[in-house]
Every structure is written in structure tokens, then in C-alpha cells.
N, C-alpha and C positions, 0 to 999 in steps of 0.2 A: 817320127807322131805319139805314138804311146804310150813310151816312155814321156816323154811331155806331157802328157795328162796326167802324169800320175802325180808329176811332178803338183800339181796347181794343190790337185787337197790341203801337201803341207804345207804350198803358202797361205793358202785359205782359213786354214789351221787354226794359227795363234792368232789371227784378226776377231775368226766367230768367239773365241774365248777368249777374248777382251771386253765386245762384246754383249757378251751373253752375263759377265762376271757385272761389268757393270749396270746390267740391265736389272741384275736380281739384287746387286746393291741398292742400285734405283726402288727400286719397290719396297725392297723390303728398309729401307729411311723414309719413305715417301708412306706404307701402313703405318710405322709408328710414329705417326704425326696423325694422324688417321684415330680421330675421339671419338666414343659413342657420347651425345646429348642427354642427358637429364631431363625429360618431359616435359617433367614444366624450366627449362629453358631450350625449347624446343621451336623456330621460327625466327633465330635473333640471325643480328651481323653477323658478317664472315668475318669482318675486323676485330681484331683481334682486341683491343683501345675503346670496342666502343658491346663488349661482350661484359664484361661488367657491373654498366651501369643497363644494357639490358636486364643479364638475367634478377637485378636486385631488384629492379622495378616490378618483374616477377613474378618473386615473390610476394611483395610489401600489394600487388595486387589481390593476387588471389589469399592471401594469409594477411589482411591486412589486421594495424591494431582491435582487439576486441574479438577476434577472430578466435574459436576454439584447439588449444596444443592439440590435442591426441587428433583432430586431422590434421596440423603442419606433422606432427611429426610421424601419424601414418603414411600418410603421400611422400616424405620421406624416406622413411624405410623401401615402401613397394623402389622406390626408387633406388634399392641399394647405399644408400646414405648412412656411412655409421655418422652412431650418432649418440654424444655422453655429453658429461654436464664439465662444466670448464669450473673447476676451486681460485682461478686465478682474478681477484678482484679489478684487476690495470688491463685485463679484457674488456672488463663494462657486461658483458653478455652470461649468461647463467648457462646458457644448450649452446653447441658445438654442433655440426650435421658436415663432415664433410663426405665426395666423392670422387675417389684418385683415379687415375691411371696411368704407368709408366712402363714407355717404355725408351725410346729415342727423344721423344717430347715426353714429359708428365704435365699431368694435364689435374689438375684438383677444380672443384667444386665447394663449395661454401658454405651457408649457410647460417650463422649465429642469431642468437632470438633470449629476448626477455620472458618470465611468463608473471604471473599472478594470479594467484588464484585458477588456474583451467586457460585465462585468457594473457592470449600473447599479449603485450606490451608496448614491445621494438622486435623489429628484424633488421637484419642487412645482409650480404647475398654478396660473392666475389667469385671470380673467374680467373686463374691462374694459369700460365701456360709458358715453361720451360723447355728449351730444342738441345740440346748436344751443337 
């Protein structure tokens, strides 16, 4: 009977290793798809297809045309967006701010805007997610 019990752990161990390996891989995979949501986009829908319209609406509501561009820049900077000027006239916007996270899923929050004499003239905001 002792000899039988000694064999039990060796039979269980490969199955246990498989389960532990699967659990570890699942945890890594799922954690890669979790991303931090910028404050300006928090409270939005879980459905990926609805995130862009929600995010765009939040940006337009918070920073409507005529708002101070410095306030928009300050907010985006606080939320760790990278801000730059766009030199491509075909893009249609003077400035772009991006917030990206890379992992199993690449997540990108983008705000584009134009300004005249320090006042916002128009904005657009988008969300994109690409998973392996």
C-alpha cells in the first residue's frame, strides 16, 4: 500500500503541471488585454465598437470648440498622452495626442485637434485595440 501511494504523486504531478501552466498562460494573456483607461474616457461602454463614439463625445463635451487649447494640452499631459504637431496637411489636424499600451493587446487612445489663436476649433478622439 505504501508503494502505491508513492506512485500517486507521480501520476498527479504531470496533470497538475499542465493545469498550472495553463493558468499561468491564461493569466498573462488576460492581463495583457487589460489596459488603463485615461480619466477622460472612464465610465465608457465595455463593447469595443462603442468606445470611440463615447471617447469622442467625452472630449468634445469637455473641450468644445472655443475652449482654451492650453487646458486641453494640460489635461492630456496629466493623463500621460504624448502630444505632437502634425506636419501632414492630409491628416486634417494640427495636433495629435496619443496614449498607448503594448502587451498581448495593443491599445491606443488618440485625440486630434486644430486651434486658432489658442482656442480649439475642432477635435476628434478615437480608440483602437489590436489583440494577438
